[in-house]
C-alpha positions, 0 to 999 in steps of 0.5 A: 934262309928258305921262305915260309909260305904266305898266307893269303892278307884278310883283305884279298878275297873283297880285293879279288872280288872287287878286281872285276868291277874295276875294269867295269868302272874305267869303261864307264867312266871314259877313263881309259889307263893313262901314263903320266907323260900321256894326253889329258882326258876330262876325267883325268883333268878332274881326279888331278884337281880333286887330288890337289884340293886333297892333298891341300886338306891333308897338308892342313891335317883336315884328313876328313876332307881329304879323304872325301876328295880323293875318294872322288878323284879315284871315281873320276878316273879310277886309273889314275895311279897318283890318286890312288897312291894319295888316296890309300896313304889319306886312309892309312893315316885315318887307321882305315888300313885294310882299305889303304892297303887295297888302293895301294895293291891296285896303284901298284898293279897298274904303276909297271914298275914306278919305284915311289909306288912300289916303295910306298907300298913295301913300307905299308907292308913292313908295318902291317908285319907282312915281310915276305911281301915288304921284302919283294917289293924292296928287292924290286925297288933296289932293282929299279932304282939301285941309286936310291937312297929310299930303296936301300932304306927299305931293303935294311928296315926289312932285313932289320925286320927279320932280326938280320942286324949286320945286312941291315946295316950295311944296307943303311950305309949304302943309303947313306953314301947316296943320302948322307944327312938323311935323318930317318936312315941316321936315326936307324943306323944308330939304333942298330949300333946301340942294339949291338953295343957300340956305343962310340959308333952310336954317337959318332952317327948321333952327331952327325944326326944332330947337325942337320937339326940344328943347334937347340932343335934337336928332338927328345928321342935322339938326345935320350939315345945319346944319353943312354950310349953315355950311360953305356960308356960310364959318363954320368955327366954327359948322360945327365946333361943330355937327359936334361937337354931331352925334357927341356925339349917340351916333347914326350921324354918319359924315357929321359926322365926315368933315367935322370931320376935314376942318375940323380937317386945316386943309381950307379952306372957302370960301364957295359961290355960293348962290342968292338968299335971296328967294324968291316964296313968303311962308309960313314958315318 
């Protein structure tokens, strides 16, 4: 499939204009480009202390304070890749996405093939809809770490965003072969099966996913998906039970409420036409 030409992201002019200033900042700060196993300078020590304080604030959901601390960490040592990654993550959560991508892009440029940075950048590009960039980074992640469940997951998510559901499913299965209990991958896999009208496969995947939460802790969204799969199979009582359990979690259950109201109101459910449950892919689930 031929790739379309990529338009420059809106933040690129500013990024290019500031690129030279980055090196000036490094020279003035006395902070050299560092490897994570190299000698630790005073500037890097300060940056890491501020980063740890920023991460602690972020863990307490104090994102304003976290942003300030991590900004200071980057200023203390502009070459600290981890500080930039953490700063980008907090900026992203605060809604400053252009700034977040700028910081992550700089961390990516400095990281020289670091898998975690490549994955983090790929996820950002994917969420922004920059699929060519996300695709390139997901392929790099798989090349750098072919035994990484996260790399195959991202690769599959990009394929799914491009509408290649079979490719996405194959990638999710590779991811699960490396990390069988990964909840995010299991949920994405179940959603693909549901999209393909394969309710039996959806249910078997959701059963595995539910086991990772334990009895009584399954999220509303998972129970709702399970109810929809039962509906697709014409199982009214099982669907009703799933929707009631979803609502009982106390979480946002709008979809479950709507489906429950329709079923309790006497609306008949018909077994939908489903795709054959057999599949050439033999990996679990």
